[in-house]
PyMOL CGO cylinders between C-alpha atoms (Angstrom):
from pymol import cmd
from pymol.cgo import CYLINDER

trace = [
    CYLINDER, -69.20, 7.51, 32.80, -68.58, 10.99, 31.45, 0.3, 1, 1, 1, 1, 1, 1,
    CYLINDER, -68.58, 10.99, 31.45, -68.57, 10.29, 27.74, 0.3, 1, 1, 1, 1, 1, 1,
    CYLINDER, -68.57, 10.29, 27.74, -70.89, 9.35, 24.92, 0.3, 1, 1, 1, 1, 1, 1,
    CYLINDER, -70.89, 9.35, 24.92, -70.38, 6.43, 22.56, 0.3, 1, 1, 1, 1, 1, 1,
    CYLINDER, -70.38, 6.43, 22.56, -72.21, 5.43, 19.41, 0.3, 1, 1, 1, 1, 1, 1,
    CYLINDER, -72.21, 5.43, 19.41, -71.50, 2.25, 17.50, 0.3, 1, 1, 1, 1, 1, 1,
    CYLINDER, -71.50, 2.25, 17.50, -73.27, 0.31, 14.77, 0.3, 1, 1, 1, 1, 1, 1,
    CYLINDER, -73.27, 0.31, 14.77, -73.60, -3.35, 13.90, 0.3, 1, 1, 1, 1, 1, 1,
    CYLINDER, -73.60, -3.35, 13.90, -72.94, -2.10, 10.36, 0.3, 1, 1, 1, 1, 1, 1,
    CYLINDER, -72.94, -2.10, 10.36, -69.29, -1.74, 11.47, 0.3, 1, 1, 1, 1, 1, 1,
    CYLINDER, -69.29, -1.74, 11.47, -68.75, -4.25, 14.28, 0.3, 1, 1, 1, 1, 1, 1,
    CYLINDER, -68.75, -4.25, 14.28, -65.48, -4.40, 16.23, 0.3, 1, 1, 1, 1, 1, 1,
    CYLINDER, -65.48, -4.40, 16.23, -65.16, -8.11, 15.50, 0.3, 1, 1, 1, 1, 1, 1,
    CYLINDER, -65.16, -8.11, 15.50, -66.91, -10.76, 13.39, 0.3, 1, 1, 1, 1, 1, 1,
    CYLINDER, -66.91, -10.76, 13.39, -66.79, -14.48, 14.16, 0.3, 1, 1, 1, 1, 1, 1,
    CYLINDER, -66.79, -14.48, 14.16, -68.04, -16.96, 11.59, 0.3, 1, 1, 1, 1, 1, 1,
    CYLINDER, -68.04, -16.96, 11.59, -68.92, -20.62, 12.01, 0.3, 1, 1, 1, 1, 1, 1,
    CYLINDER, -68.92, -20.62, 12.01, -71.01, -23.08, 9.94, 0.3, 1, 1, 1, 1, 1, 1,
    CYLINDER, -71.01, -23.08, 9.94, -74.41, -21.48, 9.16, 0.3, 1, 1, 1, 1, 1, 1,
    CYLINDER, -74.41, -21.48, 9.16, -73.86, -18.48, 11.41, 0.3, 1, 1, 1, 1, 1, 1,
    CYLINDER, -73.86, -18.48, 11.41, -71.89, -15.49, 12.51, 0.3, 1, 1, 1, 1, 1, 1,
    CYLINDER, -71.89, -15.49, 12.51, -71.49, -13.10, 15.43, 0.3, 1, 1, 1, 1, 1, 1,
    CYLINDER, -71.49, -13.10, 15.43, -71.00, -9.36, 15.16, 0.3, 1, 1, 1, 1, 1, 1,
    CYLINDER, -71.00, -9.36, 15.16, -69.45, -7.97, 18.34, 0.3, 1, 1, 1, 1, 1, 1,
    CYLINDER, -69.45, -7.97, 18.34, -69.52, -4.37, 19.51, 0.3, 1, 1, 1, 1, 1, 1,
    CYLINDER, -69.52, -4.37, 19.51, -67.60, -3.20, 22.55, 0.3, 1, 1, 1, 1, 1, 1,
    CYLINDER, -67.60, -3.20, 22.55, -69.27, -0.18, 24.13, 0.3, 1, 1, 1, 1, 1, 1,
    CYLINDER, -69.27, -0.18, 24.13, -69.38, 1.29, 27.62, 0.3, 1, 1, 1, 1, 1, 1,
    CYLINDER, -69.38, 1.29, 27.62, -67.26, -1.53, 28.99, 0.3, 1, 1, 1, 1, 1, 1,
    CYLINDER, -67.26, -1.53, 28.99, -69.72, -4.16, 27.72, 0.3, 1, 1, 1, 1, 1, 1,
    CYLINDER, -69.72, -4.16, 27.72, -69.78, -6.44, 24.70, 0.3, 1, 1, 1, 1, 1, 1,
    CYLINDER, -69.78, -6.44, 24.70, -73.08, -6.58, 22.79, 0.3, 1, 1, 1, 1, 1, 1,
    CYLINDER, -73.08, -6.58, 22.79, -73.43, -9.19, 20.07, 0.3, 1, 1, 1, 1, 1, 1,
    CYLINDER, -73.43, -9.19, 20.07, -75.73, -9.56, 17.10, 0.3, 1, 1, 1, 1, 1, 1,
    CYLINDER, -75.73, -9.56, 17.10, -76.06, -13.26, 16.28, 0.3, 1, 1, 1, 1, 1, 1,
    CYLINDER, -76.06, -13.26, 16.28, -77.22, -14.39, 12.85, 0.3, 1, 1, 1, 1, 1, 1,
    CYLINDER, -77.22, -14.39, 12.85, -78.18, -18.07, 12.76, 0.3, 1, 1, 1, 1, 1, 1,
    CYLINDER, -78.18, -18.07, 12.76, -78.96, -19.15, 9.20, 0.3, 1, 1, 1, 1, 1, 1,
    CYLINDER, -78.96, -19.15, 9.20, -81.46, -21.90, 8.35, 0.3, 1, 1, 1, 1, 1, 1,
    CYLINDER, -81.46, -21.90, 8.35, -79.81, -25.21, 9.20, 0.3, 1, 1, 1, 1, 1, 1,
    CYLINDER, -79.81, -25.21, 9.20, -77.80, -23.77, 12.11, 0.3, 1, 1, 1, 1, 1, 1,
    CYLINDER, -77.80, -23.77, 12.11, -77.70, -25.93, 15.24, 0.3, 1, 1, 1, 1, 1, 1,
    CYLINDER, -77.70, -25.93, 15.24, -75.38, -25.28, 18.18, 0.3, 1, 1, 1, 1, 1, 1,
    CYLINDER, -75.38, -25.28, 18.18, -74.45, -28.95, 18.56, 0.3, 1, 1, 1, 1, 1, 1,
    CYLINDER, -74.45, -28.95, 18.56, -73.39, -29.13, 14.90, 0.3, 1, 1, 1, 1, 1, 1,
    CYLINDER, -73.39, -29.13, 14.90, -72.01, -25.64, 14.26, 0.3, 1, 1, 1, 1, 1, 1,
    CYLINDER, -72.01, -25.64, 14.26, -70.42, -24.50, 17.53, 0.3, 1, 1, 1, 1, 1, 1,
    CYLINDER, -70.42, -24.50, 17.53, -69.89, -27.62, 19.67, 0.3, 1, 1, 1, 1, 1, 1,
    CYLINDER, -69.89, -27.62, 19.67, -66.80, -28.63, 17.63, 0.3, 1, 1, 1, 1, 1, 1,
    CYLINDER, -66.80, -28.63, 17.63, -65.30, -25.22, 18.55, 0.3, 1, 1, 1, 1, 1, 1,
    CYLINDER, -65.30, -25.22, 18.55, -66.49, -25.16, 22.20, 0.3, 1, 1, 1, 1, 1, 1,
    CYLINDER, -66.49, -25.16, 22.20, -65.72, -28.84, 22.84, 0.3, 1, 1, 1, 1, 1, 1,
    CYLINDER, -65.72, -28.84, 22.84, -68.40, -29.04, 25.56, 0.3, 1, 1, 1, 1, 1, 1,
    CYLINDER, -68.40, -29.04, 25.56, -71.43, -31.34, 25.86, 0.3, 1, 1, 1, 1, 1, 1,
    CYLINDER, -71.43, -31.34, 25.86, -73.82, -28.41, 25.52, 0.3, 1, 1, 1, 1, 1, 1,
    CYLINDER, -73.82, -28.41, 25.52, -73.60, -24.61, 25.38, 0.3, 1, 1, 1, 1, 1, 1,
    CYLINDER, -73.60, -24.61, 25.38, -72.13, -23.41, 28.66, 0.3, 1, 1, 1, 1, 1, 1,
    CYLINDER, -72.13, -23.41, 28.66, -72.57, -19.70, 27.91, 0.3, 1, 1, 1, 1, 1, 1,
    CYLINDER, -72.57, -19.70, 27.91, -75.46, -18.04, 29.77, 0.3, 1, 1, 1, 1, 1, 1,
    CYLINDER, -75.46, -18.04, 29.77, -77.48, -15.70, 27.56, 0.3, 1, 1, 1, 1, 1, 1,
    CYLINDER, -77.48, -15.70, 27.56, -79.67, -12.62, 28.00, 0.3, 1, 1, 1, 1, 1, 1,
    CYLINDER, -79.67, -12.62, 28.00, -81.16, -12.07, 24.54, 0.3, 1, 1, 1, 1, 1, 1,
    CYLINDER, -81.16, -12.07, 24.54, -83.59, -10.00, 22.53, 0.3, 1, 1, 1, 1, 1, 1,
    CYLINDER, -83.59, -10.00, 22.53, -84.98, -11.90, 19.53, 0.3, 1, 1, 1, 1, 1, 1,
    CYLINDER, -84.98, -11.90, 19.53, -85.18, -9.68, 16.45, 0.3, 1, 1, 1, 1, 1, 1,
    CYLINDER, -85.18, -9.68, 16.45, -86.35, -12.05, 13.71, 0.3, 1, 1, 1, 1, 1, 1,
    CYLINDER, -86.35, -12.05, 13.71, -86.77, -15.71, 12.88, 0.3, 1, 1, 1, 1, 1, 1,
    CYLINDER, -86.77, -15.71, 12.88, -87.39, -18.53, 15.33, 0.3, 1, 1, 1, 1, 1, 1,
    CYLINDER, -87.39, -18.53, 15.33, -84.80, -20.10, 17.61, 0.3, 1, 1, 1, 1, 1, 1,
    CYLINDER, -84.80, -20.10, 17.61, -85.69, -23.38, 19.33, 0.3, 1, 1, 1, 1, 1, 1,
    CYLINDER, -85.69, -23.38, 19.33, -84.06, -23.95, 22.73, 0.3, 1, 1, 1, 1, 1, 1,
    CYLINDER, -84.06, -23.95, 22.73, -83.56, -27.36, 24.37, 0.3, 1, 1, 1, 1, 1, 1,
    CYLINDER, -83.56, -27.36, 24.37, -82.25, -27.15, 27.93, 0.3, 1, 1, 1, 1, 1, 1,
    CYLINDER, -82.25, -27.15, 27.93, -80.19, -30.01, 29.37, 0.3, 1, 1, 1, 1, 1, 1,
    CYLINDER, -80.19, -30.01, 29.37, -83.05, -30.69, 31.83, 0.3, 1, 1, 1, 1, 1, 1,
    CYLINDER, -83.05, -30.69, 31.83, -85.41, -31.40, 28.90, 0.3, 1, 1, 1, 1, 1, 1,
    CYLINDER, -85.41, -31.40, 28.90, -87.25, -28.05, 28.95, 0.3, 1, 1, 1, 1, 1, 1,
    CYLINDER, -87.25, -28.05, 28.95, -87.77, -26.72, 25.42, 0.3, 1, 1, 1, 1, 1, 1,
    CYLINDER, -87.77, -26.72, 25.42, -89.40, -23.72, 23.81, 0.3, 1, 1, 1, 1, 1, 1,
    CYLINDER, -89.40, -23.72, 23.81, -89.32, -21.42, 20.77, 0.3, 1, 1, 1, 1, 1, 1,
    CYLINDER, -89.32, -21.42, 20.77, -88.04, -17.84, 20.92, 0.3, 1, 1, 1, 1, 1, 1,
    CYLINDER, -88.04, -17.84, 20.92, -89.78, -15.56, 18.42, 0.3, 1, 1, 1, 1, 1, 1,
    CYLINDER, -89.78, -15.56, 18.42, -89.40, -11.92, 17.33, 0.3, 1, 1, 1, 1, 1, 1,
    CYLINDER, -89.40, -11.92, 17.33, -90.03, -9.56, 20.24, 0.3, 1, 1, 1, 1, 1, 1,
    CYLINDER, -90.03, -9.56, 20.24, -89.19, -12.18, 22.88, 0.3, 1, 1, 1, 1, 1, 1,
    CYLINDER, -89.19, -12.18, 22.88, -86.55, -11.67, 25.55, 0.3, 1, 1, 1, 1, 1, 1,
    CYLINDER, -86.55, -11.67, 25.55, -84.88, -14.82, 26.89, 0.3, 1, 1, 1, 1, 1, 1,
    CYLINDER, -84.88, -14.82, 26.89, -82.62, -15.54, 29.83, 0.3, 1, 1, 1, 1, 1, 1,
    CYLINDER, -82.62, -15.54, 29.83, -80.83, -18.86, 29.45, 0.3, 1, 1, 1, 1, 1, 1,
    CYLINDER, -80.83, -18.86, 29.45, -78.51, -20.44, 31.99, 0.3, 1, 1, 1, 1, 1, 1,
    CYLINDER, -78.51, -20.44, 31.99, -75.65, -22.71, 30.97, 0.3, 1, 1, 1, 1, 1, 1,
    CYLINDER, -75.65, -22.71, 30.97, -76.58, -26.11, 29.59, 0.3, 1, 1, 1, 1, 1, 1,
    CYLINDER, -76.58, -26.11, 29.59, -78.57, -25.96, 26.36, 0.3, 1, 1, 1, 1, 1, 1,
    CYLINDER, -78.57, -25.96, 26.36, -78.67, -26.67, 22.65, 0.3, 1, 1, 1, 1, 1, 1,
    CYLINDER, -78.67, -26.67, 22.65, -80.45, -24.43, 20.13, 0.3, 1, 1, 1, 1, 1, 1,
    CYLINDER, -80.45, -24.43, 20.13, -81.31, -24.40, 16.44, 0.3, 1, 1, 1, 1, 1, 1,
    CYLINDER, -81.31, -24.40, 16.44, -82.96, -22.26, 13.81, 0.3, 1, 1, 1, 1, 1, 1,
    CYLINDER, -82.96, -22.26, 13.81, -86.52, -23.23, 12.89, 0.3, 1, 1, 1, 1, 1, 1,
    CYLINDER, -86.52, -23.23, 12.89, -87.78, -22.68, 9.34, 0.3, 1, 1, 1, 1, 1, 1,
    CYLINDER, -87.78, -22.68, 9.34, -86.34, -20.91, 6.32, 0.3, 1, 1, 1, 1, 1, 1,
    CYLINDER, -86.34, -20.91, 6.32, -85.63, -17.50, 7.87, 0.3, 1, 1, 1, 1, 1, 1,
    CYLINDER, -85.63, -17.50, 7.87, -82.42, -16.65, 9.74, 0.3, 1, 1, 1, 1, 1, 1,
    CYLINDER, -82.42, -16.65, 9.74, -82.82, -16.21, 13.50, 0.3, 1, 1, 1, 1, 1, 1,
    CYLINDER, -82.82, -16.21, 13.50, -81.34, -12.84, 14.48, 0.3, 1, 1, 1, 1, 1, 1,
    CYLINDER, -81.34, -12.84, 14.48, -80.69, -12.29, 18.17, 0.3, 1, 1, 1, 1, 1, 1,
    CYLINDER, -80.69, -12.29, 18.17, -79.03, -9.48, 20.15, 0.3, 1, 1, 1, 1, 1, 1,
    CYLINDER, -79.03, -9.48, 20.15, -77.20, -10.94, 23.14, 0.3, 1, 1, 1, 1, 1, 1,
    CYLINDER, -77.20, -10.94, 23.14, -76.22, -8.77, 26.10, 0.3, 1, 1, 1, 1, 1, 1,
    CYLINDER, -76.22, -8.77, 26.10, -74.39, -11.52, 28.04, 0.3, 1, 1, 1, 1, 1, 1,
    CYLINDER, -74.39, -11.52, 28.04, -72.48, -14.71, 27.38, 0.3, 1, 1, 1, 1, 1, 1,
    CYLINDER, -72.48, -14.71, 27.38, -70.98, -14.15, 23.94, 0.3, 1, 1, 1, 1, 1, 1,
    CYLINDER, -70.98, -14.15, 23.94, -67.52, -12.76, 24.76, 0.3, 1, 1, 1, 1, 1, 1,
    CYLINDER, -67.52, -12.76, 24.76, -65.84, -16.14, 24.22, 0.3, 1, 1, 1, 1, 1, 1,
    CYLINDER, -65.84, -16.14, 24.22, -68.60, -17.78, 22.12, 0.3, 1, 1, 1, 1, 1, 1,
    CYLINDER, -68.60, -17.78, 22.12, -67.31, -19.54, 18.99, 0.3, 1, 1, 1, 1, 1, 1,
    CYLINDER, -67.31, -19.54, 18.99, -63.87, -18.12, 19.65, 0.3, 1, 1, 1, 1, 1, 1,
    CYLINDER, -63.87, -18.12, 19.65, -61.27, -20.56, 18.42, 0.3, 1, 1, 1, 1, 1, 1,
    CYLINDER, -61.27, -20.56, 18.42, -58.36, -18.35, 19.59, 0.3, 1, 1, 1, 1, 1, 1,
]
cmd.load_cgo(trace, "trace")
């Protein structure tokens, strides 16, 4: 790579909206980085499953948790909360939902290219 790039989530390349949430996608350096905003009341199985049409989320994720709390329930029954400052690596096969009254904001470095994409 012989060039410099600078992009901002203030002007994302693409925005995808779904019930109680949205994704802001930036394409940079051959990668897609996504800021996810999950409002209170967001739950994957309610908000995204109708778009994905899969039993659970099949997208693997590598995420940095900026704010709010996101509860994860893996298909194998493992569950935990992701809080600000946490970094999570999730394989396929999970549900997730926002905990509390604050939006969960997550930056995802993997797995969101086709997420909630109805095209």
